[in-house]
N, C-alpha and C positions, 0 to 999 in steps of 0.2 A: 287621666289626671297628670301622669308623669310628663306627657307631651306638653300639656298646658303649662305646667310649672316651668319646664325648660324654656318654652317659648317666651313666657312673660319675663323671666329673669334675664335671659341673655339679650333679648331684643330691646327691652326697655333700657337696660344698662348701656347697651351699645348706642342707642339712639339719643339718649338724654345727657350722657356724661359731659362731653366737651361743649356742645352747643348750649346747654343749660347753664354751665358755669360762666360762659362768656356773655350771656344775654343780660341786657339791662334789667334792673329790678323793676323799673316802671313797666316795661313791656311784659315782664313775667307776670306781674299782678293783673295787667289788662287781659292777658291770655287766660289766667285763672278765673277772672270775673266774666269771661266770654263777652267782652265789650267790643263789638265789631267796629263801631265808629271810633272808639278810643284807640284801638290798634292801628287803624288806618291813619288817624291824625298823628300818632306817634311816628309811624313810618314816613309820613310826608315831612315831618319836622327834621328827619335825619338827612344829612347831605353827604357826609363822607362815607359812612358805613351802612347806607340804606340797603344795599343789596344783601349784605350779610345778615342784617336784622330781619329782612324779609324771608330769607331762607330759614333762619332759625324759627321764625313765627310759623311758617308752613310746617316745619318738622314737628314743633311742639304741639300744634293744633292737631296734627295727624296722630301723634302719640296719645293725645287725650281723647281721640275719637270725637272731635267736635266738627261734624261736617258742615253745619250752618255757618259758623264763623270762618271755617276754612274756605268755603265757597266765596264768601265776601272778600277775604284777603286775596284769593286767587284772581277774582274778577278785577280787583284794583291793580294787582300785579300785571295782569294782561294789558290793561290800559297804559301802564307805565313800561310795557315791553320788558318785563322782568321774568316772565314765565318762559319755559322752553318753547322754541319755535314749533308750530304744529305741522309744518310742511317739510322744511329742509332737515330738521333734527328730530323728526317724529320717532325715529327708531333708536335714539340715543338717550341715556339718562340725563337728568337735569344737572347733576353734579358729576361730570365725567371723571374728574380726578379723585373724588372721594365718595365712591358709590355707597359706602356703608351708611352715610347720612342722607341717602336718597329717601324722601318721604314715602314714595310709593313702595319701596322695599319694606318699610315699616308697616304700611297698610296691608301688604301681602302677608307678612308674618302674622299679624294680628287678625287678618281677615276682616278689616274694617271696610265694608263694601262701598258705602256711600262716599267715604273719603277717597277710596280707590277710584271711583267713577269721576269725581271732580278733578283729581290729580291727572287722570288719564286724559280727560277732556282738555286740559291745559298743557299737554305735551310731555308729562313725566312718564318715563319708561324705565324698565329694568334691563340690565345686560343679560345676555344669555348665560345661564349658569355654567355651561361648559367653557365659556371664555374666561371665567373667573377661577376655575379649578387649577391649583398649582400642584404639580406632581410631588414637589418637595414639602408641601404643607401637610403635616401630620395631625393637624387639629381637626379631628373627625366631627366634633360638635359644630365647628364653624361650617364644615362641608355639609352637614345635615341641615343647618339653618339656611344655607344657600339653596339647597335642594328643596326645602320646604317652601321658600318664597317662590321659587321657579315653578312649583307645582300647584300654586294657588289657582283653583278652578275659575274663580270669578275673573281674575286677571287674564287667563287664557281666553275666556269668553269675550271679555272687552276687547282684547287684542284683535279678535276676529270680527265681532259684530260692529265695532266702531271703526273698522278700517275705511280709509278714504275711498276705496273702490266702490263701496256701497252708498257713499254719500251723494245726494242730489241725483239719484237714479230711481226709476220706478222698479217695482218688483218684477222679477222674471226678465229683466233686461239682459240682452245678450252681452256677455263679458268678452273682452278681447284677450288674446293670448298672453299679453304682459300682465293683465289683471289676474288671470287664472294662475299664472306662475307665482305672483305675489301671494295669492290666497293659499296656494298649496303649501307655502312655507309656514303659514300660521294656522293651518287647518287644526282646530282644537282636538279632533278625534285622533289624528295622526300624532300630534304632540303628546296627547295623553298616553298613547301606546308607547312612544319613545320614553316618556318619563317613567312609566311602569316597568319598562325593561331596565332602566337605570336603577329603579328601586330593587328589582330582583337581584341585580348585580351587587348592589351595596349590601343586601341582606346575606348573600352567599359568601362574599369576600370580606365581610366586615370582621375586624379583629377586636372590636371594642365590646361594650357591655350589651347584654340582651335587650336592655330598655330601648336602645336606639334601633335595634332590629324590629322591635315591636312598633316603633314610631314609623319606620319605613313601611311596614305592613299596614299600619293605620292609614297612611297617605294613599297607598295603593288601593285600599278598599274604597276610599272616597272617590278616587279617579274612576274606578270601575262603576261605582254608583252613578257618576256623572254620565258616562256613556250609556248606561242602562236607562237613565232618565231621558236621554235624547230619544231612545227607541220608544219609551213610554209615551212621549208627546206625539208620535206619529199617528195620523188619523186614518190610516189604511195601509194595506200591504204595498200599494204602489209607492208610498213614501218610505216605508221600510226598505223596499227594494232599491230605491234611489240612494239611500244612505249606505246600505251594506254593499252594494255593487260597485261603489266608487273605487277606482283604481288610479292612483296618482300617475303612474307611468304607462297607462293604457293608450295605445295609439292605433288600435284597430278594433274590429268587432268579432274576431274569431275567439276560440277558446284555448289559445296557446300562449297566454300571457305568463311571463316568468315572474312579474311583480305581483305582490299580494293585493287583493281587494280588502276592503275594511273587514268583511266577515272572515276572510282567510287569516288576516292579521290577528283577529281576536281568537280564532280557533288554534292557530299555529303557536301563538305565544302563551296559551294556557289560561286565558281570562275566563274562568268558569262562570262567574256571575253574569257576564255578558252573553256567553253562549247559551246558558240556561234560561235566559230571558224569554218569556212567552212569544214575543214578536220575532225574536231570532229563530226560535224553534219552528214557528209557523212559516217563516221565510225559507228555512232549510227544507221543510217538507214540501213546499210548493216547488222548489227547485228539483227535488227528487221526482216530482210528478210532471216535470217539464213545464213549469209555470202554469199548472192547471190544465195542460193540454191532453192529459191521459184520458182514455175512454173508460168510463165507469160502468158501461152497460154490461149486464151479466146475463147468461142464459138461464132459462127456467125461473124467470123473475117472479112468477106467481107463487113459487115456493116460499118466498120471503113475506108474503101477505098472510100472516097468521091471525085468524080472528080471535077477538077477545071474548071472554065469558061475560055473561050478563050478571049483574049483581053490584051492589054499591060498594061493599068492602073488598070483595074479591076482584072487582073490575080493575082497580088501580094496581093491585098486585100482579094480575095477569098481564096488564098492559106493560108494566116495567119488564116483566119476564119476556114478553113478546118483543120489546125493543132490543133487548140484549141478544135474543135468539136471532132476530132479523139481521142484526149487524154481523154476527158471526157467520150466519149462512151466506150473506152477501160476500164476505171475505173469502169463504171457502169456494163459492161459485166463481168469483173473480179469478182466484188462483187456478181453478180447474180450466178456465177458459184461456188464460194468458200464459200459463207455464208451458204447455205443449206448443202453443202457437209461437212463443218466443224462441223455444229451442229449435223448432223446425225452421223458422226464418233465419235464425243465427247460423245453423249448419248448412242450409241449402240455398240461402239467398244473400246473406250479408257479404261473404267473400266475392261472389260474382258481381254484386251491385257495386262494391268498392272498386273492383277492377274495371268495370264498365265506366265508372265515373272518372277513371284516369284519362279517358278520351275526351272528357268535358273539361271541368275546372279542377277536379280532384279535391273538392272541399266538403264532401258530404259528411266526413267525420268531424270537421273542425268549425263549420259554420252552422249555427242553429237555424231552425225554420224562421224564428223571429228576426234574426240578423239578416237572413236572406231576403225576407219580405221588406225589411228596411232598405236594403240595397236596391231592390226593384223600385220601391217608391221614390228613392233618391234619383234614380236614372229617369224615371217617368216624369218627375217634376222638372228636372233640368232639360228634359227632352234631348238627351245626349245619346247618340248612336241608337236611335229609336228602332231601327231594323234589327240590330243585334239584340236589343232588349226584348223585342217581340219574339225572337227565335230562341236565343240561348237562355235567357233569364225568365222566360214565361213559365208558369206552373206546369210541371210534368208529373203526371199521376204516380208513375212507378217510383221515380227517384224521390219525390216529395213524401210519399208514403213511408219509404224506408228511412229517409232522413228524420222524419218525425219520430219513428220508433227508436232509432239510434240515439236520439237526443232526449229520451226520457230515462233518466238515471235509474229509476225503479226497475226498468226492464233489463238494465245492465247487471243487476244483482243475480238474475236467474241463471245466465251462463256462468257467472263467477262461481256460485254455489254448486252448480251442476259439475263443473270441472273439478272443483275441490273434492266433492263427494266421490266422484269417479276415481280420482287419484287415491283417496283414502281406501276405497274398496280394493283397488289394484294392489296397493301396498299391503293391505291386510291379507289378501289371498296369497300374495307372494310369500309372506312370512308364515301363514298358517299351513302351507303345504307340508305334509308329514315327512317327505324325503329330505335328504341332504340338500341344502340350498344350492350347492355347486354341481349337483348331479341333475341334468336336465332329462326328465323322464320322457317327454314327448314334445312335439312341435308346438302344441298349444301353450304349454308352459314356457317354452322359449320365447314365443311372441309376447306373452304376458309380462315376462321379466324385462324385455326390451322396451315395451310401452311404459312400464313403471320407471325405468331408468331415464327414458326421454322426458317424462314428466318431471322427474327430479332435476335433471339438467336444466330444463326450461325455467323451473322455479328458482334455481340457484342463479342463473343468469339474470333473471328479473330482479332478484334481491340485490345483486351487485349494481345493476343499473339504478336502482332506487337510492343507493348511497350518493349518487351524483345529481339527483333531482333536487330542485329547490323547494318544491311543495311536498313536504312529508309531514303528516299529521299525527303519527303515532310511533315515536322512536322505539319504544320498548318492544312492541310486536314486530317491527321491521328488523331490528337486530336479532331478536329471538328467531325469527324465520330464517335469517341469513345463517345463523349458527346451526339451525336444524338441518338445512339443506347442505351445508358444508359437511356435516357429519354423515348425512345419508350418501352423498355422492362420493366424498372422500373414502368413507368406509367401504362402499361397494367397489370402487376402483381398486383400492388396495387389496381387497379380498379376491377380486377376479384376476388381477395381474399376478398376485402371489400364487394363487391356485393354478394358474396357467403354466407357471414354471416349476410346479411341484411334480414329483413322480406320478405316473399314471396310477389311478386307484387309491390315491391318498384320501384318508378319512380325517375330517377335522378333529374328531375326538381323540385321534392318535397323536395329534400335534401338540406342542407346548402352548401354554396359555400366552406366552410371549411371542409366539410365531406371528409373522405378518398376516397370515390368513385369519387367525383368531382375533388379532388386534383390529383388523378391518371389520370383522363380524361384530365386535363389541361396539365400535364406533357407529356402524350401521344400526345396531339395535337401539342405542341411545337416541340416534336421530329419528328413528321410527316412533319411539315413544314420545319424543318432543313434538313430532308432527301431529300426533293425535291430541296432544295437550293444547295445540293451537286452536282446537275447536272451542276452547274456553271463551275466546273473544266473541264467538258468535252468540253465546248465551247473554252477553251484555245487551244485545238488542231486545231481549225479552224483559218486560217490566217486572215479572215475578222473580226471575233469576239474576237480573243485573246487579242489584245491591249485594247479593250473596257472593257473586263472582268477584266483585271488587273487594269485598271483605277478605276472601281467600287470598287474593293477590297481595293485599296489604299485610296480611299475617305472614305470608312468605317473605316479604321484604323485611318485616320486623325480625324474623328469624335470621335472615342473612346479615342484618346489621349487628346481631349479637354474636356472630361467628368469631369475630376477632377476640371477644372476651373469653369465649370458650377455648380458643386456641391458646391464649396466654395461660389460663388455668390448667389446661391439659398438659402443655409443655412443662410448666413448673412442677406439677405433681409427678409427671413421668420422670423428670430428672431426679427428683427426690427418691422415688421408688427404685429406679435403676441403681442409684448409689447405695441405698439402704440394703437392697437384696443382692448386691453384687457378690457377697461371699457364697451364695448358693447357685451362682451361674457357673457352668463348667468352663474350665480353662482350656482353650483349643491347643495351647502349646504343651499341656501336660496330658498325655494320652493315658497315663496309668491312674489318673484321679478318679475316684468313685465317691460321689457326694452322698450316696445312699448309706455309706458306712461311717459317716461322720457322726459326732455326738448330737448335733442339731441338724434337723432336716426339715424341709417344707412339708406341711401336712398334705394329705391326699387331695384336698380341695384346692390347694395352692400350687399345684404342679405347673400351672400356666406361667408362674413367675420364674421358672427356671431359665427361660430365654427372654431376650428383649422383645422379640416379636409377640410372644404370648403375653408379656406384661403390658405392652402398649395396647394390644387387642382387648385385654381385660379392662383397662382403664377407659378405653373408648366406649365400650358398650355399657359401662356404668352410667353414661350420660343419660340414657333413656330407661335404664332398669337398675334397681339397687340390688345388692347382694349382701350376704352375711359375712361375719368375720372369718369363716373357714377359708375364704379366698386368700388370706394373707397369714394364716396361723403358722407358727413354727413349733415343731414338737421336739422334746428332749428324749432321745432314744434310750438314755440311761435311766430315766425315771418314767416308766410306762404308765404309772398311776395318774400322772398329770395329763390333762387333756391337751394343753398347749402351754408354751413357755411365756412367762410374764416378766422375764428379765428386761433390763432397761432398753436395749436396742430392739429386742423383739416386741416389747410393749409399744415402742415408738412406731413400729410398723402398723399396729392396730390403730393407734391414735391418728396417724396420717391417713389411713384408709377411711376411718370414720369422718375426719375433717373433709376429705375429698368428696365423699358421698353427700355430706350435709351441704357443702357449697354447690356442687354440680347438680345433684339430683333434687335437692330440696329448694335451696335458695334460687339458683339460676332458673330452674324449671318454673317455679312460681313467679319469678320476675318476668320471664318470657310470657307467661300467661297474663300477667298484669299489663305488660306492654301491649299485647294483642287486644286485651279488653279495652284499653284506652283508645287504641287505633280504631277498633270496631265502634266504640261509642261516638268518637268524633266523626267517623265516616257515616254512621247511621243517621246522625243529626242532619247531615247534608246529603243524604242518599239520593234524593231527587236531582240535586244539582250535579253530583258526581256521575250519576247514570246518564243524564242528558248530555253531559260533556263527552263522556267516552263513547256514547252511542253516536253523537254528532261526528266525532273523529273517525269512526268506522264508516259512516255513511258518506262523509265528505269525499273520500277517495273515488266514489262512483260518480262524482260530478265532473271528473276529468275525462276527456275523450279517450284517454289511455285504456279505460276499463271497458270500452265497447268490445274489444277483443281480449279476453282474459288469457292467461297462460293456459295452454301452450300455443295459442293462436296470436300471441302478441306481435309476432313478426309481420303480420298483415298491417298492423297499425303503423309500425315504423316505415314500412314500404310506402304506405299512403301518405305519411308525413313528409317523406322525401319528395314525392310527386307534388304535394301541395305547395311546398316551398319553391318549387320550380315554376308553378303556375299561379302563385299567390297574387291576388288582385292588388293593384298599387293604390287605389283610392277607396279604401273601405269607409264605412260609416263610423265615425268616431263617437266616443261617449259624450253626452251632453253634460259637461262639467258645470256650466252656468246654472243649470237646473239644480244640481247638487248643492252648490254653494248658497244659492238663494234659499233653498229649502232648509239647509243646515242652520243658516242664520235665523230663519223664522222659528225653528224648533228650539233653538237656544234661548231666544227672546221669550217664547212661550213658557219655557221651563223656568226662567228667571222670574217671570211674572207670577207663575203659580207658587213659587217658593216665597216671593215677597208677600203675596196675599196670605199664604199660610202663616208666615211670620207675623204679619199684622194682626191676624185673628188670634194667634197665641198671645201676643202682647195685650190685646184687648181683653182676652179671657183672664189673663193674670191681673190686669187692672181691676176688672170686676171682682175678682176674688179678694184683692187687697182692700177694695172699698167695702166689700161685704164683711170682711174680718174686722175692719176698723169700726163699722157701724155696730157690729155685735159687741165689740168691747165697750163702745159708748153706751149701749143699752144695758149692758150687764157689768157695771163697774164693780171692782172688788171692794 
């Protein structure tokens, strides 16, 4: 509602103020009466200012959302050569010098679709919103209105579907390079991604009111729904694949593209509604299975054929139970078959096959079986170097078999998890060993520590390399992993180097806690705990634990956001307590002072307040646990009958202690619980969307050929990549972008047709209800 009010007030005022004041009263009455012929006769009668009156008429008819009259006036204007040129000036607005009175801008603001279509057909265009933005312009409402107009979905669709490239051409006609470049610039999916990125930027950097932030969010949701609607219109996975696989800057058919495809753009920029779309999820799963090329045959298949019991009521129950059991048994049997097979082929075949492929083309890791088959067909059709095609590119059983397995991302997960689990076991055994960690008991333990250290170094190097890669899908876990391995490696190196230069027979327990050896051990210990915490992201893959893991992570984030508030409260009360209880702190310069002989002394339970360290420690632990007044009581040694002193300054200590505990332990703790409950409720309402998005982020990294060799075997991949770039084929099979653009245009038109049909049905239903209500009033007069 707030967005609607702002849009109506600002846009109508902007559009009507000056043109309406200058318009002839006769023309204004004709426009109000929707007299098509009268308006045209009036315009024809004008000689000196016909052009201005024509522009005012078009603008006012657009503001009034009168598409029929507007169409008549525009048709007359076209005959008189008064509309913008449809060829030479098709990309410029009709009123270049005064774009705020551009009628199509008004139509985009108000989302008058039919008016927008007629205006677009007659050459009216908008400027790019980025061209209008003035860095010195602080009018944030004006900037939002510009952004709102530029993000009109119907205009973005018109700009693409009505482009001259598609005119007078049959469907699926091959488009030329210049046509493709022109369409790339107005690709509505890519433009939607760019606009949503601008919306995110405006929401984060915006210094105005929260209402405009909500408005940007509302526009972003509409844009996400538009992209999801395109996926919904797809009639099969082949169309979904064509839409999501499109890469604007793709110039080859290997898997080493630095630019983002449409699906990567959606995933990388965090568009959760698009990623959680059923068609997107099905597409991602098909990619994980190698586009359906995975072998689903299982051993002991007869075990999955569970007979059903005879009986009418029990039969259905047994049948449902049987289906669930069959599915689970098939999954178990498939894992039993492929897990050991994948591990064995990975350890004893993959490295040798890759090295052997260096003598051929070195592309086994980077060119999928389908891309290789397309290359073979291309060479066969063109009959180029036929002998070479028959010899080098002909199917070869060994290499084709391993190429197929390497390019099934689901199989890449098995070595990844195996390496991770092995590393965690080695780390656990190294820490669990009962002897001093720096005393090597035997040769086996020495080897164990070195293997663990090599694993840690490998993971650290890989984390550093990840910082410079363009395709990173989960920033939080990447940075968390980097910090973890920095602590592990840094702590281990500091511990080992310091211990090496220590005297022989040094025991860590005899050293200071600030010694380099114990500091290194502390860093290593924290790193080890964080390494095991990283297992949490694996649980996101499971449907039962995924939502709970996300809730835990959101709760931790909420707690971290409140740390600043806790710090302010803690520091404020610490300063007050230190100042208030300073008389009871010993004076280092006065060695003869004995605070136990003074008239007023701290009670037995308040002995911690005698030092600043004890006071700060007492205040800190009160954040999670309350305590009684004995922690701050002051006793009068001259009046032993009184339990504690209630004199003014002493009473103020009790008051301050009570206020501190009420604020920190009662108010702040309950506020933290309330914030966590709010986050939990919001997350749980969208649990499926959040789980699908985070699961997709985790699975997406296995679609990269980098994961064929996980850490610590990653060096094989980089060696193979260097060889591939030296032998890379110069004429690969390029992506069929014509197919993408024709399909995208068809899907957008189908979506618009479905929306128009739904809108017409809704209007008809409303009309029926209005007629029914009027008839009921007529039959039942008061």
